[in-house]
C-alpha positions in Angstrom: 11.9 -17.8 -18.1 15.7 -18.2 -18.1 16.8 -14.6 -18.1 20.1 -14.7 -16.2 22.5 -15.6 -19.1 20.9 -13.3 -21.7 20.8 -10.5 -19.2 24.4 -11.0 -18.2 25.3 -10.8 -21.9 23.3 -7.7 -22.6 23.9 -5.7 -19.4 27.4 -6.9 -18.3 29.3 -8.5 -21.2 28.3 -5.9 -23.9 28.6 -2.9 -21.7 32.0 -4.0 -20.3 33.2 -4.7 -23.8 31.9 -1.4 -25.0 33.8 0.4 -22.2 37.0 -1.3 -23.0 36.7 -0.4 -26.7 35.9 3.3 -25.9 39.0 3.4 -23.6 41.1 1.9 -26.4 39.8 4.5 -28.8 40.5 7.3 -26.3 44.0 6.0 -25.8 44.5 5.9 -29.6 44.9 2.1 -29.8 41.8 2.0 -32.1 40.9 4.5 -34.8 37.3 5.5 -35.2 36.7 3.1 -38.1 38.3 0.3 -36.2 36.1 1.1 -33.2 33.0 0.8 -35.4 34.1 -2.6 -36.6 35.0 -3.7 -33.1 31.5 -2.7 -31.8 29.8 -4.6 -34.6 31.9 -7.7 -33.8 31.2 -7.3 -30.1 27.4 -7.4 -30.6 27.8 -10.3 -33.1 29.7 -12.3 -30.4 26.8 -11.6 -28.0 24.4 -13.1 -30.5 26.6 -16.2 -30.9 26.8 -16.7 -27.2 23.0 -16.5 -26.9 22.6 -19.0 -29.8 25.0 -21.5 -28.2 23.2 -21.1 -24.8 19.8 -21.6 -26.4 21.0 -24.6 -28.3 22.4 -26.2 -25.2 19.1 -25.7 -23.4 16.7 -27.3 -26.0 18.3 -27.1 -29.4 17.5 -24.7 -32.2 15.2 -25.6 -35.1 15.3 -23.1 -37.9 12.9 -25.0 -40.2 9.6 -22.9 -40.3 6.3 -24.6 -39.9 3.6 -22.9 -42.0 0.8 -25.4 -41.4 -0.8 -23.2 -38.8 -1.4 -20.5 -41.5 -3.8 -22.8 -43.3 -6.4 -21.7 -40.8 -7.7 -18.4 -42.3 -8.9 -17.2 -38.9 -5.5 -17.8 -37.2 -3.7 -16.3 -40.2 -5.8 -13.1 -40.0 -5.2 -12.8 -36.2 -1.5 -13.2 -36.7 -1.4 -10.5 -39.3 -3.5 -8.2 -37.2 -1.3 -8.7 -34.2 1.9 -8.2 -36.3 0.5 -4.9 -37.6 -0.4 -3.8 -34.1 3.1 -4.6 -32.8 4.8 -2.8 -35.7 2.7 0.4 -35.2 3.0 0.3 -31.4 6.8 -0.2 -31.7 7.2 2.8 -34.0 5.0 4.9 -31.8 6.9 3.9 -28.6 10.2 4.8 -30.2 8.9 8.2 -31.4 7.4 9.0 -28.0 10.7 8.2 -26.3 12.6 10.6 -28.7 10.1 13.5 -28.8 11.7 15.3 -25.9 15.2 15.1 -27.6 13.9 16.4 -30.9 12.0 19.3 -29.3 14.9 20.4 -27.1 17.2 20.5 -30.2 14.7 22.5 -32.2 13.2 24.8 -29.5 16.4 25.4 -27.4 19.8 24.3 -28.6 22.2 21.3 -28.8 24.1 22.2 -25.7 20.9 22.1 -23.6 20.2 18.7 -25.2 23.6 17.5 -23.9 22.7 18.6 -20.3 19.3 17.0 -20.5 20.5 13.7 -22.0 23.0 13.4 -19.1 20.4 14.1 -16.5 18.0 11.7 -18.2 20.7 9.0 -18.3 21.2 9.4 -14.5 17.5 9.3 -13.8 17.0 6.2 -16.0 19.1 4.1 -13.6 16.0 4.2 -11.3 14.0 1.9 -13.7 16.6 -0.9 -13.6 14.5 -2.9 -11.1 11.5 -2.8 -13.6 13.7 -4.1 -16.4 14.8 -7.1 -14.3 11.3 -7.8 -12.9 9.4 -7.4 -16.2 11.7 -9.9 -18.0 10.8 -12.7 -15.6 7.2 -11.7 -14.8 6.0 -11.1 -18.3 6.0 -14.8 -19.4 4.5 -15.8 -16.0 1.8 -13.2 -16.4 1.1 -14.4 -20.0 0.8 -18.0 -18.8 -1.5 -17.0 -15.9 -3.7 -15.0 -18.2 -3.9 -17.8 -20.7 -5.2 -20.1 -17.9 -7.4 -17.3 -16.6 -5.7 -17.5 -13.2 -6.5 -13.9 -12.0 -5.4 -14.7 -8.4 -1.9 -15.4 -9.6 -1.9 -12.3 -11.9 -3.0 -10.2 -9.0 -0.3 -11.6 -6.7 2.4 -11.0 -9.3 1.0 -7.5 -10.0 1.2 -6.4 -6.3 4.5 -8.2 -5.5 6.3 -6.8 -8.5 5.0 -3.3 -7.7 6.1 -3.2 -4.1 9.5 -4.9 -4.6 10.6 -2.9 -7.7 9.4 0.3 -6.1 11.3 -0.5 -2.9 14.6 -0.9 -4.8 13.9 1.9 -7.3 13.1 4.3 -4.5 16.4 3.4 -2.8 18.3 4.2 -6.0 16.4 7.4 -6.5 17.2 8.6 -2.9 20.9 7.7 -3.4 21.0 9.7 -6.6 19.1 12.7 -5.4 20.8 13.1 -2.0 24.2 13.0 -3.8 23.3 15.0 -6.9 25.4 18.0 -6.0 28.4 15.8 -5.2 28.0 13.9 -8.5 28.1 17.1 -10.5 31.1 18.3 -8.5 33.0 15.2 -9.5 32.1 15.5 -13.2 34.3 17.4 -15.6 32.6 20.7 -16.4 30.0 19.8 -13.7 28.8 23.4 -13.3 27.4 23.3 -16.8 25.4 20.2 -16.0 23.9 21.5 -12.7 21.1 22.9 -14.8 19.9 19.3 -15.2 19.5 18.8 -11.4 15.7 19.3 -11.3 15.3 17.3 -14.5 16.7 14.3 -12.5 14.1 15.1 -9.8 11.0 15.2 -12.0 12.0 12.3 -14.2 13.1 10.3 -11.1 9.7 10.9 -9.5 7.9 9.8 -12.7 10.0 6.6 -12.7 9.0 5.9 -9.2 5.3 6.2 -10.2 6.1 3.9 -13.1 7.5 1.3 -10.7 4.5 1.8 -8.4 2.1 0.6 -11.1 4.0 -2.7 -11.5 3.7 -4.8 -14.6 0.5 -3.1 -15.8 1.8 -2.9 -19.4 2.7 -6.6 -19.4 -0.8 -7.5 -18.1 -2.5 -5.4 -20.8 -0.3 -6.5 -23.7 -0.8 -10.2 -22.9 -4.6 -9.9 -22.4 -7.4 -9.9 -24.9 -7.4 -6.1 -24.6 -3.9 -5.7 -25.9 -4.9 -3.4 -28.7 -6.0 -0.7 -26.2 -2.2 -0.2 -25.6 -2.0 1.5 -29.0 -4.7 4.0 -28.1 -2.9 4.8 -24.8 0.2 5.3 -26.8 -1.5 7.9 -29.0 -2.7 9.7 -25.8 0.9 9.6 -24.4 2.3 11.1 -27.7 -0.3 13.9 -27.7 0.4 14.8 -24.0 4.2 14.6 -24.6 4.1 16.9 -27.6 1.6 19.4 -26.2 3.3 19.7 -22.7 6.8 20.0 -24.2 5.6 22.6 -26.7 4.0 24.7 -23.8 6.7 24.2 -21.1 10.0 24.3 -23.0 9.7 28.0 -24.0 8.9 28.9 -20.3 11.1 26.6 -18.3 13.8 25.3 -20.7 15.1 21.7 -20.0 13.3 21.7 -16.6 10.1 22.1 -18.6 11.0 19.0 -20.5 11.5 17.1 -17.3 8.1 18.2 -16.0 6.5 17.4 -19.4 8.0 13.9 -19.4 6.9 13.3 -15.8 3.4 14.5 -16.6 3.2 12.2 -19.6 4.3 9.1 -17.7 2.0 10.0 -14.8 -1.1 10.3 -17.0 -0.2 7.3 -19.2 0.4 4.9 -16.2 -2.8 6.2 -14.5 -4.9 5.5 -17.5 -3.2 2.0 -17.9 -3.7 1.1 -14.2 -7.3 2.4 -14.2 -8.1 0.4 -17.4 -6.6 -2.8 -16.0 -8.6 -2.4 -12.8 -11.8 -1.6 -14.7 -11.5 -4.6 -17.0 -9.9 -7.2 -14.7 -10.7 -5.8 -11.2 -7.0 -5.9 -10.1 -4.7 -3.1 -9.0 -1.1 -3.0 -7.6 -1.7 -0.9 -4.5 -1.8 -2.0 -0.9 -1.3 -0.5 2.6 2.4 -1.3 2.3 2.5 1.0 -0.8 1.4 4.0 1.3 3.9 3.2 4.1 6.7 2.9 1.5 5.9 6.3 0.0 5.8 7.9 3.5 9.2 6.4 4.3 10.6 7.7 1.0 9.2 11.1 1.6 10.6 11.1 5.1 14.1 10.3 3.8 13.8 13.0 1.2 13.0 15.6 3.9 15.6 14.3 6.3 18.3 14.8 3.7 17.7 18.5 3.9 18.7 18.6 7.5 22.0 16.7 7.1 24.9 19.2 7.1 27.1 19.2 4.0 30.7 18.1 4.4 33.4 19.9 2.4 35.0 16.6 1.3 32.5 15.4 -1.4 33.6 11.8 -1.1 33.1 11.7 2.7 29.8 13.5 2.3 28.6 10.9 -0.2 29.6 8.0 2.1 28.1 9.5 5.3 25.0 10.9 3.8 24.2 7.6 1.9 24.9 5.5 5.1 22.5 7.6 7.2 19.7 7.7 4.7 20.0 4.1 3.5 20.6 2.7 7.0 17.4 4.4 8.3 15.5 3.5 5.0 16.3 -0.2 5.3 15.6 -0.3 9.1 12.1 1.2 8.5 11.4 -1.1 5.6 12.4 -4.1 7.7 10.5 -3.1 10.9 7.3 -2.2 9.1 7.6 -5.4 6.9 7.0 -3.5 3.7 8.1 -6.5 1.6 8.1 -10.1 2.8 10.7 -11.0 0.1 13.0 -8.1 1.2 12.7 -9.0 4.9 13.7 -12.6 4.1 16.7 -11.4 2.2 17.7 -9.1 5.0 17.3 -11.9 7.5 19.7 -14.1 5.5 22.3 -11.3 5.3 22.0 -10.6 9.1 22.2 -14.3 9.9 25.4 -14.6 7.9 26.9 -11.6 9.6 26.1 -13.1 13.0 27.6 -16.5 12.0 30.9 -14.8 10.9 31.1 -12.9 14.2 30.7 -16.2 16.2 33.5 -17.8 14.2 
């Protein structure tokens, strides 16, 4: 459950180091071959830092213990689970790459470039899930082991509302400033074709956040193997929808197909978890949060565009986010978020008094 240092290494240290190396290559301080060696050494250094950190926490014992495998039943279960994990991992990787393969084969590589850029922008929305899932997964696993469904339900609902709250804010910030973002990009006009890819994939990411840690609950329960069946369904939907929509709508069709796949997949997952364990992530606050998000989405249409794109981004973002946070706070959508906002407000008041 100690995720801070490993996450700093992966999401800050490695990315910052990668940025520096790419800049060095761009400025011709590093050749391409030297860049490849430097990237390898960068990742290796991240591994070493992790090893040192783990060793300081509790020590590292590399001596394997095979006594557990003497029990034929446990050995069979381990092998079965390993096989499941390998197949599910391969399936997950292929599903995530299907859209890229089909764009390249059914349209062209230039369209793939536009799509991948739009996809990268939209993927930022799922950052809250990555952070929440890393800490919630071991807690969910322990609670399921102890059959503490009250705790699982509490984590399920709190994770859903809090990660959606943050993810929806990121989505709104991206969407309301999409035109300005493209205007700032080199050759931005060419990338404008990906605007509605951002919209559809962004909405699908919001639904993914709304369903909380359903995949963690399923994968750590005795029904974990159903995840593989759902993966097959996801692959079938992704391939079929891409094949039907790409010729008609181009990369926008890919965005719709991806959104449709995620929507159906998470709906099946959430329904199954509710059916087997009688828990779901939705509350009245979920409805209020969606209404607030929809309201901000519509309000953005009535805010006049300012010629200066930087000023437009600042003012538009301030209006939408200010009202968004105000409504979140007043309607008490999240107790955790309200507590955080109170701490911030108290600190501001204290500084003013001083």
